[in-house]
C-alpha positions as CSV (number, residue, x, y, z in Angstrom):
1,M,-10.9,7.8,25.8
2,P,-10.6,5.1,28.5
3,D,-7.0,5.0,29.8
4,R,-6.7,1.3,28.7
5,L,-7.1,2.3,25.1
6,Q,-4.6,4.2,22.8
7,G,-5.9,6.8,20.5
8,R,-8.0,9.9,20.8
9,S,-11.7,10.7,20.7
10,F,-13.0,12.1,17.4
11,L,-15.8,13.8,19.2
12,P,-14.1,17.2,18.8
13,L,-14.1,16.7,15.1
14,V,-17.9,15.8,15.1
15,A,-18.6,19.0,17.1
16,D,-16.4,21.1,14.8
17,P,-15.5,19.7,11.4
18,G,-12.9,22.4,11.0
19,A,-11.0,21.4,14.1
20,P,-7.3,20.5,13.6
21,W,-7.0,16.8,12.8
22,P,-4.3,14.5,11.3
23,Q,-4.6,14.1,7.6
24,E,-3.7,10.5,7.7
25,S,-4.7,7.3,9.5
26,F,-2.0,5.4,11.4
27,I,-2.3,1.6,11.3
28,Q,-0.5,-1.0,13.5
29,I,-0.3,-4.5,12.1
30,S,0.4,-7.5,14.3
31,E,0.1,-11.3,14.3
32,A,0.7,-11.8,10.6
33,E,3.6,-9.4,10.6
34,C,5.0,-6.6,12.7
35,G,4.1,-3.6,10.5
36,R,3.0,0.0,10.4
37,S,1.2,2.0,7.8
38,I,-0.2,5.4,7.1
39,R,-3.0,6.1,4.7
40,T,-3.7,9.5,3.3
41,S,-6.6,10.4,1.0
42,R,-4.4,9.4,-1.9
43,W,-1.5,7.2,-0.6
44,K,-0.9,4.1,1.4
45,Y,2.6,3.6,2.8
46,H,3.5,0.4,4.6
47,V,6.6,-0.9,6.4
48,T,7.4,-4.2,8.0
49,A,9.9,-5.3,10.6
50,P,11.6,-8.4,9.1
51,D,13.7,-9.2,12.2
52,T,10.7,-9.6,14.5
53,D,8.3,-12.3,15.6
54,P,4.9,-10.7,15.1
55,W,3.4,-12.7,18.0
56,D,6.0,-11.7,20.5
57,D,7.3,-8.3,19.4
58,P,4.8,-5.4,19.5
59,A,7.3,-3.0,17.9
60,A,10.7,-2.9,16.4
61,S,13.7,-0.6,16.1
62,R,14.1,-1.3,12.4
63,Y,11.5,-1.4,9.6
64,V,11.8,-1.7,5.9
65,E,9.5,-0.1,3.3
66,S,7.2,-2.8,2.0
67,A,4.5,-1.1,-0.1
68,L,3.4,2.2,-1.5
69,Y,0.1,2.5,-3.4
70,D,-1.5,5.4,-5.3
71,L,-5.1,4.9,-4.2
72,D,-6.5,7.3,-6.7
73,H,-5.1,5.3,-9.6
74,D,-4.9,1.8,-8.0
75,P,-7.7,1.5,-5.4
76,Y,-7.3,-2.3,-5.3
77,E,-3.6,-2.0,-4.3
78,R,-2.3,-4.2,-7.1
79,D,0.7,-2.1,-8.2
80,H,3.5,-1.6,-5.7
81,L,5.3,1.7,-6.2
82,N,7.8,1.4,-3.4
83,G,11.4,1.5,-4.5
84,L,10.8,3.5,-7.7
85,A,13.2,6.3,-7.9
86,S,10.4,8.5,-9.3
87,N,8.6,8.1,-5.9
88,R,11.6,8.5,-3.6
89,E,10.7,12.1,-2.5
90,L,7.1,11.1,-1.8
91,A,8.2,8.0,0.1
92,D,10.6,10.0,2.2
93,G,7.9,12.4,3.2
94,L,5.5,9.6,4.1
95,R,8.3,7.9,6.1
96,E,8.7,11.1,8.2
97,R,5.0,11.3,8.8
98,L,4.8,7.6,9.8
99,L,7.8,8.0,12.2
100,A,6.1,11.0,13.8
101,R,2.8,9.0,14.3
102,M,4.8,6.1,15.8
103,E,6.4,8.5,18.2
104,E,3.0,10.0,19.1
105,A,1.7,6.5,19.9
106,G,4.5,6.0,22.4
107,E,6.6,3.6,20.4
108,P,10.3,3.4,20.9
109,P,12.5,5.2,18.4
110,A,12.8,3.3,15.1
111,R,14.4,3.7,11.7
112,I,12.8,2.8,8.4
113,D,15.1,1.6,5.6
114,P,14.2,2.5,2.1
115,A,13.0,-0.2,-0.3
116,A,15.5,-1.5,-2.8
117,E,15.4,0.7,-5.9
118,W,14.0,-0.8,-9.1
119,T,12.6,0.2,-12.4
120,H,9.1,-0.4,-13.5
121,P,9.2,-2.5,-16.7
122,Q,6.6,-2.1,-19.3
123,R,4.0,-4.8,-18.8
124,L,3.8,-7.4,-21.5
125,V,1.1,-10.0,-22.3
126,D,2.1,-13.5,-21.3
127,P,4.5,-14.7,-24.0
128,P,2.5,-18.0,-24.8
129,V,-0.4,-15.9,-25.9
130,H,1.6,-14.6,-28.8
131,G,1.6,-18.1,-30.3
132,F,-2.1,-18.7,-30.4
133,D,-3.8,-18.8,-33.9
134,L,-6.8,-16.6,-33.4
135,A,-7.7,-16.0,-37.0
136,D,-11.0,-17.9,-36.9
137,A,-11.7,-17.4,-33.2
138,R,-15.0,-15.8,-32.1
139,F,-15.1,-13.7,-29.0
140,G,-18.3,-13.2,-27.1
141,H,-21.3,-12.8,-29.4
142,Q,-19.4,-12.0,-32.6
143,P,-21.1,-13.4,-35.7
144,P,-19.1,-16.1,-37.5
145,A,-16.8,-14.8,-40.2
146,S,-18.4,-14.9,-43.6
147,G,-18.3,-18.4,-45.1
148,A,-17.2,-19.9,-41.8
149,R,-19.3,-22.6,-40.1
150,P,-20.4,-21.9,-36.5
151,R,-18.5,-24.0,-34.0
């Protein structure tokens, strides 16, 4: 790798697919926010630094958990799992892995605060939908109900 770039060559992995290699990707986010993430084959864990200016601050001493996704079951990252008590042990492990990767990248020591705990309510259909009269409605290519005139 050129000295002006951070990172490491993956040429050893190409030469020997069994070579030791990190099991996650480390991602640094700037400009839109000062954030850090790791992505494993299944999980994506993301933290942000709310007290920083992303244009001026390349790193922070404090981050807060912002997102946790189960990519096997939510590949489009629509369901945030951070803050759920059921995922606390997982998030703690990912936090430690992220802090280690940040240190390897030469960042100053930082702490990551856990997301506020919450419960995952059962999802409900939008309440106004419950008031629609759908008795004579046709969906898609359904034939009209017997005796009903086509609309």
